[in-house]
C-alpha positions in Angstrom: 107.3 92.8 124.8 105.9 96.3 125.2 104.0 97.7 122.2 104.3 101.4 121.6 101.8 103.2 119.4 103.2 106.5 117.9 104.1 108.3 114.8 107.1 110.1 113.5 105.4 113.6 113.3 104.9 113.5 117.1 108.1 114.8 118.9 107.1 112.9 122.0 106.8 109.7 120.0 110.0 110.3 118.1 111.9 110.8 121.3 110.6 107.5 122.7 111.2 105.8 119.3 114.9 106.8 119.4 115.3 105.2 122.8 113.9 101.8 121.7 115.8 101.5 118.4 117.8 98.3 118.4 115.7 96.8 121.3 113.3 94.7 119.2 113.3 92.0 121.9 111.8 94.4 124.4 109.7 96.9 122.4 107.6 96.9 119.2 107.1 100.4 117.8 103.9 100.7 115.8 103.7 103.7 113.5 100.0 104.5 113.4 100.4 106.7 110.4 102.0 104.0 108.3 98.8 102.2 107.3 95.1 102.0 108.2 95.6 98.7 110.0 97.9 100.3 112.6 95.7 103.3 112.9 92.6 101.1 113.4 94.3 99.1 116.1 95.3 102.2 118.0 91.8 103.8 117.6 90.2 100.6 119.0 92.5 100.8 122.0 91.9 104.5 122.5 88.1 104.2 122.1 87.8 101.4 124.7 90.5 102.0 127.3 89.7 104.5 130.2 93.4 105.6 130.3 92.6 107.8 127.3 89.4 109.4 128.7 91.0 112.5 130.1 93.3 112.9 127.0 90.3 112.7 124.7 88.4 115.3 126.8 91.2 117.8 126.4 91.7 117.0 122.6 94.9 115.1 122.9 95.6 112.1 120.7 97.2 109.9 123.4 100.5 109.0 121.8 102.9 107.6 122.6 100.8 104.8 124.1 102.3 101.7 125.7 100.6 98.3 125.9 102.3 95.9 128.3 102.3 92.1 128.0 99.7 91.8 130.8 97.4 94.1 128.9 97.9 97.2 131.0 97.9 100.4 129.0 99.8 103.6 129.9 100.7 106.9 128.3 103.7 107.5 130.6 107.1 106.5 129.1 108.4 106.1 132.6 106.1 103.1 133.1 108.1 101.4 130.2 111.5 102.5 131.7 111.9 105.3 129.2 112.4 109.0 129.5 109.7 111.5 128.4 110.5 114.3 126.0 111.0 117.5 128.0 111.7 115.7 131.3 114.6 117.0 133.4 116.8 114.0 132.3 115.9 114.5 128.6 118.0 116.3 126.1 116.5 118.3 123.3 115.2 116.4 120.3 117.8 118.2 118.1 120.6 117.2 120.5 119.4 113.6 120.4 119.2 113.5 116.6 122.7 115.0 116.4 124.1 112.1 118.4 124.9 114.1 121.6 126.3 111.7 124.2 123.8 110.9 127.0 120.8 111.3 124.8 
């Protein structure tokens, strides 16, 4: 199972979250804004994993973040077989929420 750290106020996270809804056997979406336990788990990951070094240097939070079963960490949705918000294959967030086919 792939863990995804994100929060609903992040459009990139929201786009990823919509893609994994109903796929609980493959993905666990962890809302870091839901409670301090989730935020702390993400902060420990972010503070100790070099994947986030560049993102921290430019002031980025680093979500959505993906943690794979083997412990590998990525911030690229494609590594989890998902489409990144704003990618050529992506529709707009508004289209997606409106139920546009193919989103």
